[in-house]
Steps between C-alpha positions, in 0.01 A plus 500: 500500500282783368655692215221754466176561677349667193219316331591345170399735220487433130714746315393560142769411247622762261293487182634231269753369750503122528708287736759287315454133583658183364273195500565132431302440180580129482178311426282810533230549237533808281235600248605717207228648282655609171744353253706785357851628561429647845337177617794309355752709698304447822477125439870477416573671832285252693588169334842481665346538844288184484155657469220293348394734221171489312456739207164585350519666161356445154840568338846450648836662415807290423639456852160397636450249217843349569445487876166324447654252252770413755235463775654785705156666506139403436342687210123537460419645157195717546395842623474578872154455644368607837556220749842393368681634807248340738526167314879479536536679836858605427748651743570783253336644186650696213269695268701569185264514204479772238154591628449753779150362554620139540791597727258696718258206520785263597613745769147534639458123525842450660440778753156360587676175593778683689755364251807714425485638146742680273329696222741569214329812368377669820730553797211631712312169472795288617510354848864405438762576238697265281868593536784522254725213607878496515678193629840343530612175656481642851252786484163597363355848480146598416451860398190717456462871454321713758380732223394237246798534267539155342789629292683631809456169682618306193806722459590472868454121493732488196766689698459256789539205259818660363628546855424135579690394187812697595 
């Protein structure tokens, strides 16, 4: 049965509009470059989903230290160097350092390898977004903002968590 005789055409997506997709992260390699609070929040979000997380950072915040001590993640204590993404060949990369230059370099390497990358300090360099997560026993919601408002996404996720709790 022919639904349409029109040739398939690519339609450009609205600027900044990404398709929401839930992926099984069990056993998938994730590389996080950075060891501060933002990296810690991203790691905390991933640990419960079974990802194999490697963190490269010279200094790690409390949660990251604890996760490494309990063997929930692998921690490599040094600065990022070009070739780290290629060496690990992860499924997903997170660039979350305090350095715009380092985050950009991580993004460039990940993109050159066609590896999805979330860049904490530059929405325009992301090939995917890391969502605010709200879950209950039966449901999970991932939320991102179309306009880049982290605060708006966090507030909406909080409301969803409250709804789940009621």
